[in-house]
N, C-alpha and C positions, 0 to 999 in steps of 0.2 A: 634169267634164262628167257630167251624169246621163243615164240612159237613159229612153226613152219606152216604156211598156208600155200595152197597151190591153186592157181587160176588156169583153167583149161577150157577151151572150146571143143565141143564134141558134136558129132552127128548122132542121130538116133542109134546107129549101129556101132557107136563107140570110136569112130575114126577121129583122130586129132591131127592128122598130117595136113600141113599147108593150108590153114584156114584163111590166111591173109592175102596171098598173092598167087597168081598162076605159076610163077617161077620160084616160089618159096622153098619147095622141097619136092623134087620130081623123082626121088629114089624109088626104085621098083617100077618105074614107068608110070607113076601116079600123074594123071592128067587133069585132075579136078581141083587144083589149087585155087584158092580164093573163094571157096564155097561159103564162108561165113560172112563175107562182105555185104551181100544183099540184105542180110538180116539185121545189120547194125542200125539202131534207132536211138532216140533221145533217152530212153530208159537205160540202155546199155552204156551210152556215153556218160550218163550221170553216175551209174554204178562204177564205171572205170575211174571217173574223176574222184569219187569219194575214196576209193581205195588208194589212189596215187597221192591224194592230199595228205595221207598219213605219213608219206615219205618212208616207206619201209626199206630195208635193205633187200636187194634182189639176188636171187640164186638161179644160176643158169647152168645147163650142160653146155659143152663146147659148141655143138652145132647151132643151138638156138642163140647163144651169145654172139657167134660170128654173124649169124643172119641179122640179129637186131642191130649190131654194130654197122653192118653194111647199109642199113636203111635209116635208122632213127637220128643219128647225129646230123644228117643232111636235111632233115625235114624242117623247113622254116615255117613259122606261123602255125605251129601245132603246140598246144599246151603240154602235151605229153613229152615232147622232145626235151624241154628243160628239166622236167622231173627225172626222166631216164638218164640224162647226162649228169645230173647232180647226185643221184642216188648212188650209194655204195653198191657195187656189183661183185658178187662172188661167183667164180667160174670153176666148176669141177671138171678137170681134164687131165688126162695122162699124156696128151700130145702137145699142148700149147706150152710156150716158154714165156717167161717174164722178160721185159715188162709188157703188159697187155696194152693194146693200143687205145682202148676207150677209157676216158677219164674215170677215176675212182674205181678201177677194177683190180681185184685181187684174185690170184690163181690159187685154187685148192688142189694140191697134188695128191696122188695116191688113190686109194680106194675111196670112191665118192661117198658112200654111206658112212664110212668111218670119219672122214674129214668133216662132213656136214654134221655128224653127231657131236663132234668136238666143238665146232663152230656154234651150234645151237646151245650147247652147255655154257659157252663163254659170252654169247651175245646178249646184250641188254635189249636189243631191238628185235622186232619180228622180222622174219625172212619170208619173202614171197617168191615162189617158183612160178615163172611164166613159161608155159609150154614145157619144153625140156622133157619129153616123154621117157627117154631111157633113164635119166637122172631120177625122175619122179617114180618110176617103177622100182628102182633100187631103194629109194627112201620109204616107199610103202612097204616093201619087203622087210625092212628093218623096223617098221613101226614109228618112223620119225615124223610123219605128217599129222599135224594137229587139226587141219581143216582142209577140206576139198571144196572148191567153189567151181562148180561145173556149169558152163553155159551150153545147154543141150539144145541143139538146133533141129528144127522140124524137117529133116531130110535124111534119106538113106543113101550113102555113097557107094556101098557095095564092095569097096576095096580101099586099101590104104592102111597106114600104120595105126593100130588101135592102142588106146591107153591101157586097157585091161585085156590080158591075154591068158590063154590056158597056162596053168602052172604058176600063176601069180598067187599072192598071199590071200588068206581068208581075213577079211577086215569088216566086221560088223559096224555099221554106221548109223547115226541118228540124224535126221533132217532137222536143222535148226532154223532155217530161213528159206523161203522161196518166193520168187516173183516171176511174172510172165510179162514179156515185152509185147509191144504192139505188133511185132512180126512173128510171134509165136515161140520165141526162144524162152526156155525155162531156165532161170538162173537159180540153181539149187545149191545151198551150202550145207555140207555134212561135216560132222565131227565123229571121231571114233565113239562107239557106244560103250558105256561103262560096263 
């Protein structure tokens, strides 16, 4: 059985919406997309490269999968492109149909937490959730996340979709690793406390 890890970029006020590009996710009139880009430094690049070198299977919600597919396969001369293209990608969705367009993609139909729980039980490889806030919230609710890797950026956005919301689950965590980048981002890794 593999473990499920989640990699999420957050602002200090918990916003995870559109860290990468201005046009990434403008739902709700969000106009601050791309907020994480100025903070990317060699520490973060090395951290991302180390995680991708393990070639984990990836787990996406529909929206994040479609966004990644619209960008990554077309990026030439980027070491992450080949890794993302070659990785097995699982997509939790009630609206997509097979076949999925991106190579090595498998559709998980039905209730996301139930299908991911079954996948976790069967998978010999670890699964990494990239972004995918709605999916991640359902996995946290069901207690399926073994590790949260939060890149906490030193800014307050004041609006946007947050990872943790009122009515979410109670999840005691233990800090197992932390590092600070040259730009003030704190990369904190948490696991459920025993």
